[in-house]
Structure formats: structure tokens, C-alpha cells
N, C-alpha and C positions, 0 to 999 in steps of 0.2 A: 340652363344647368339644372340637373335633377337633384333631389334632396339626398345627401349622402347616406344617412341612416335608413332611409325609407325605400332603398332600392331592392332589398332582398338579394343582393349580389351573391351572397353565399352565407350559409349558416350551418352549424354542425348537424342539424337535424333536417336539412333540406333534401330533396330528392335529386338535386343536381350533381351529386357525386362527392360531397364533402363527407367522408366516411366517419361515422361515430366511433369506429374502432381505433382511430388515431388518438394518442394520449393528449387530452386537453382538460383543463380545469374550468369550472364555472358552467353557466347555463346560457344558451343563446337567448337574447331578449327578442322574442318573436313579435312583440308589439311594435317594434321598429321596422319590421320586415314587410314590404309591400310586394306581393307576388304578382301584382297587375303588370308590372314592367321591370325588367332587369337591365341595368346598364351593361354595355359591352366591355367597358374599360374601367378599372379601379385604380386610382392614384392615391397612394398614402404618403403623407409628409410628416416627419418628426422634427419638432423643434426641441432639441435637447435642453433639459434643465429649466424649462419655462414654468414659472409660477402662474397658475390659471387665473388667480385674482388680479395679478398685474396685467396679464394679457387682456382680460375682459374690461378692465379699467381703461386701457389704452384704446381698445375698440370703441368704447363708449365716448371717448374724447376725440374720435375721428383720426387717431394716429396709426391705425392699422386697417385701412379701408379694404384690403383684399381678404383679410380674415373676416371682417364685417360682411363682406359679400357672401362668403361661404355660410356664415351663420344665418344671414337673412334668407338665403335660398335653401337652407337645409335645417339641421338640428344641432343643438349644442348642449353639453352637460353644464348646467348653470354653475355648479360649484366644482367643476373639474371632475377628476376621477381619482380613486385610491390606487396608488402604485403598489406593485407587489414588493414584498420584503425580500432582501434588503433594497432600499430605494436608491439604487446606484445605476449608473449608465448601462453597462453591458448586460447585467442581469435583466433589466427591464426592456432593453431593446429586444432581447431574445424572447422575453415573455410576450411582448406585443406581437411579435411576428410568429409565435408558435401557439399562443393561447395556453401555455403551460407555465406554472410557477417555477422559480429557479431550482427547487429541490427535485423537480421532475424533468426539466429540460437539461440540467447539468451545468449551466453557466451560473455558478453560485454567487459570484461577486465580481468586482473588478480585479480582485486578488484574493486567493484563498489557499488552503492547504490540501494537497492531494494526500488523503489518508493512507493510500496504498504505499506511497514512497516517503511521506513526510516532507516533501518538497513544496515550496511556495509556487503557486501558479499565478502568473500575471498575464491578464488578457487585455487590459485596458491601457495600452501604451502604444506609441507609434511603431515600436518594433514587433508588437504581437497582435495588433488588431486584425491584420489580414489573415492570420492563421487561428484565430480564437475559436472558430467553429469545430476544430478538432475535438473540443471538449463537449460538443453537443451529444446528448445521449442517443444511442441507436434507437430508431423507430420514431423519433420525434420529427414531425413534419413542420415546415414553415408555410406561410401563406403562399409562397411560390409553388410548393407542391400542391396545395389545395386549389390554387387558381387553375392549374392545368387539369384538375379533375372536374372543375365547374365549367371552364371555357377552353376551347381549343385555341392555341396561340402561345406566344412566348411571354416571359416575364423579365423584368429588369430590376437590379438592385444598385442604387447609386449612393456611393459614399457610406455604405452600411456594412459593418462587420458581420452581422447575422444575414448571410447571403446564401445559405444552403438551399439548393434547389433552383436558384435563379439561372436563367439562360444567359443573361448578360449581367456582369458584376464588375464594379470598379475594382474591388479587392481581388477578384480573380485575375484581372490584368496585372495587378501588383504582384501576385503570387507567381505569375509567369514572367516577371521581370520587365513588364512593359509599362510605359507611362500612360496613365488613363486619359490624359488630355494635355494639350499644350499649356505651358505655364500661363496663368492669367496675367494681364497687364499690371504694371506698377500702379497706375491710376485706375483703381477699381470703381466701376459703377455701383451705386447702391451701398456705399461704404461711408459712414460718418467720419469725416476728416478729423473731427475733434478727438476721436478715440483710435482711429485706425493707425495714425502716425505714432503717438506716444506709447501705445500698448502693443507689445509683441504678440500676445495671445489674440487680441482683437484683430490684428492685422492678419495673422496666420489663418484664423478661422474665417475671416472675410474672403481670403483667397480660396480656401477650401470650398466654401459655399458658392462662390462665384463659379468655380470649376464644376460643381454639382449641377448648377443651372445650365452650363454649357453642355454637359453630358446629357441632361434631359432633352435639351434642344436637338442634339444629334439623334438620340433614340426616337424622338417623336417627330422629327422634321426631315427624315431621310426619304420621304415619299412612299414608304411601304406601310403595311398595316402595323400600327404601334402595338406595344405589349398589352396583353389583357390585364396585367398587373404591373404597376411601376411603383417602386418605393424609393423615396429620396430622404436622406438624413442630412439635417442642417446642424452645424456645430456652434455657430456664433453665439446663440443665446446662452448656451452652457458656459462658454468662456466669459462672457460679460456678466452674467448673473453671479458667477463665482468671484470674479475680480472686483466688481463694484458693489455687489449685494443686490438683492431682488428689487429694491425700491430706489435704485440709483438712476442717475441720468444715463449711465453707461448701459444699464439693462434696458431702459426704454429705447435707447438708440439701436440696440441689437434687435429688438422687436420691430422697430421701424425699418431697419435694413432688411431683415428677414421677410417682412411683409412685402417690400418692394420686389424681392426675389420670387416670392409666391406669385406676385402679379405677373412676372415674366413667364412663369410656368403656365399660368392661366392663359396668357396671350398666345403661347406656343400651341396649346390645345385648341384655342379658338381658331387659329390660322389653319389647323389641320381639318377643321370642319366637323370635329367629333365632340365638341363640348357638350351637346345635348345627350350624348351617349356615354358620358363619363360620370362616375361617382367619385367624390373626393372625401378624404378624411384627414384631419389634422390632429396630432396627438403629441404629448410629451412623455418622456420616460420617467421623469420625476420632477418635482418642483423644488423650491428653495425657500428658506426663511432665514432671517437674521439670527446669528448666534449671540449669546449673551457674553459680552466681553469680560464680565466679572467671573465667568466660569473658566478657570485655567487649570493647568496641571496635566498629568499624564496617567493614562489607565494603569500602566505598569507599576508606578509608584504606589498608588492606592491599593492595588490588588496584592502587591508584594507585602505591604504593611498588614493586610488582612490574611496573609499566609495562604493565598490562593494561587495555585500553579496554573499559569495561563500562557498561551501564545497569542499575541495580538497581530492580526493580519488584516489588510484591506480596510483601513479606516474604522477601527473598532470592531472588526469581525473577530470575536474571541473564541479561542479553543481551550476548553478547560481540560485539565489532566490531574491525575493523582500525583501527590508528592513522591 
């Protein structure tokens, strides 16, 4: 397995076709780019809502051996990374896959106000995820677009709402009214029984992530040339970290289960004979910390008492207005 960050697979300033004219924020870290050899395939994996400190602690304790494998054979950010503001799911999924901040790519939050109409836009719900990229600003490219400029071949987006430019997409199947995969079995592999049975969200996310692994297996195991870029979004960590808190047994179990599913993905790639020609990266869209139970109340009450005209949307996303 090659080192993920040292492949030079693509960078905004490379000669391989990643055009600098595309709207992107930040600067490529060229020190991590090794032009001596470039992997043919890039596989990106997102563990939603994972606290980096919790993850690294579990790795150190031997409870996430597949993450440890990626770290040992590659590069890791010791203290995690700073998420783009607002630090919520859909805004940062899109930031990761476009290289642009929310104010530039157009997905402003999980819910926000369309200033042109005054209506609330909700993009992070089961009913709206599949169509959320209608709000992506024109001219903003995703890694799927960039991948095809750098490498000839197809791309795949699995269980990811930010799928613009992908040749294969779970949510494209949903938009066409097709089931992306057979329903997973009731007895799920890699699912902690302690939490999967009593917790509805843990159970639902376990099923979704199991299905994502099955889709990856189909995409990579059909005997043909696999995608040059494959993106897989996992949801269980977000559900468990929200419900149990980042330092809970439930959160640790979610990391353990997700690590086992990561192991299944690595095994599929190994069986394909392409492991040495793959670069991997694992990332989160945001982390979590415990809230202070002593801090209670409502924004609306405090702001009204201060005579501030405001519309509160999307978990504290405040729109100020004149009285």
C-alpha cells in the first residue's frame, strides 16, 4: 500500500490537468506530494462526525486496527484538521469534495434561508439529501470532475449527497427511483449488538453503512477496471457520537464497527490486485465535543429580550434584520 498523502495523485497546481481556474480555497501542500510515483486509483472515505482525538485514542489502544494500518503505511494529521464554518454535515461534505468553503460552493448549512425568496432550504434530511446538489453554485467542481482531468476512467460516489460529476452514484439511483442495493440482512455483520438493537439510529446507520460496503464491493469486484476515484460516506459514527456523546461506549463501538467495514473495503481492493496502485484517505466532516448541561435556554428568548430582530435557522444559524 502506498502512502496516501505522498502520492501526488492530484493537486491544484499540478500539470496533470487540475485547472487552477476552478474556484477553490486554500493552497496545496506541495510538501506532501511525491511526483516520483502516482497511484492509479484514489479511494476517499468519510466517517461523519468523528472526533479526531477519540479516533486516535482508539487506534492507540488497538481498537481500530484498519485505521492504524492506514496511518502506519501513510500520513496522519496528529491533531486532526480544522473544519470549515459552519461545522455541520452537508456544508463540510461539500467543502471536502470541492475544496471550496460554503460561501463559495453554495451549500451554506444543513438548513438556511434563500435570501431571494425568504424560504427555508433544508438539505440535510432523508427527503432532501438526494437532490441537495441543486444548490451547488455553477462552476464549482467536485473531485469527480478533477479526477477525470487527471486520470482517464470513471468515478463512483457511494452514500454521498455531494455526488456532482460522478459516473456512478447511490443518490443518482435514488433520483431515478431505483433501489441502490438489496436490503441488508437483519443480522448485520460488524454491528455491535449492544447498541444496534436498542438504538433506532444506530441500527439504521449500521444498515446504511453495510449497504455502502456492498456497493463498494460491486463497483470494485465486477472484474472490470475500477473507478479512478471512489468516495464512500459512512454515517454510523455521526449517529452514535450524537446520541451517546463523543466519549461514550456507543461512540467507541461505532468506530469499532466502522473500522471493521473499512477492513472489508481494504480486503476488496486487495482481492482486486490493485492495492499497491491505490491511495487512500480517511477524513471527517466535523468533530464533536460534550455540551455543558448547565447551559440551557433558547436563542430566540435572549435575542428578543435584547430587542434584536433575528430569524434562527439550522441549529443557531442566525439571520439578523432591522426592526
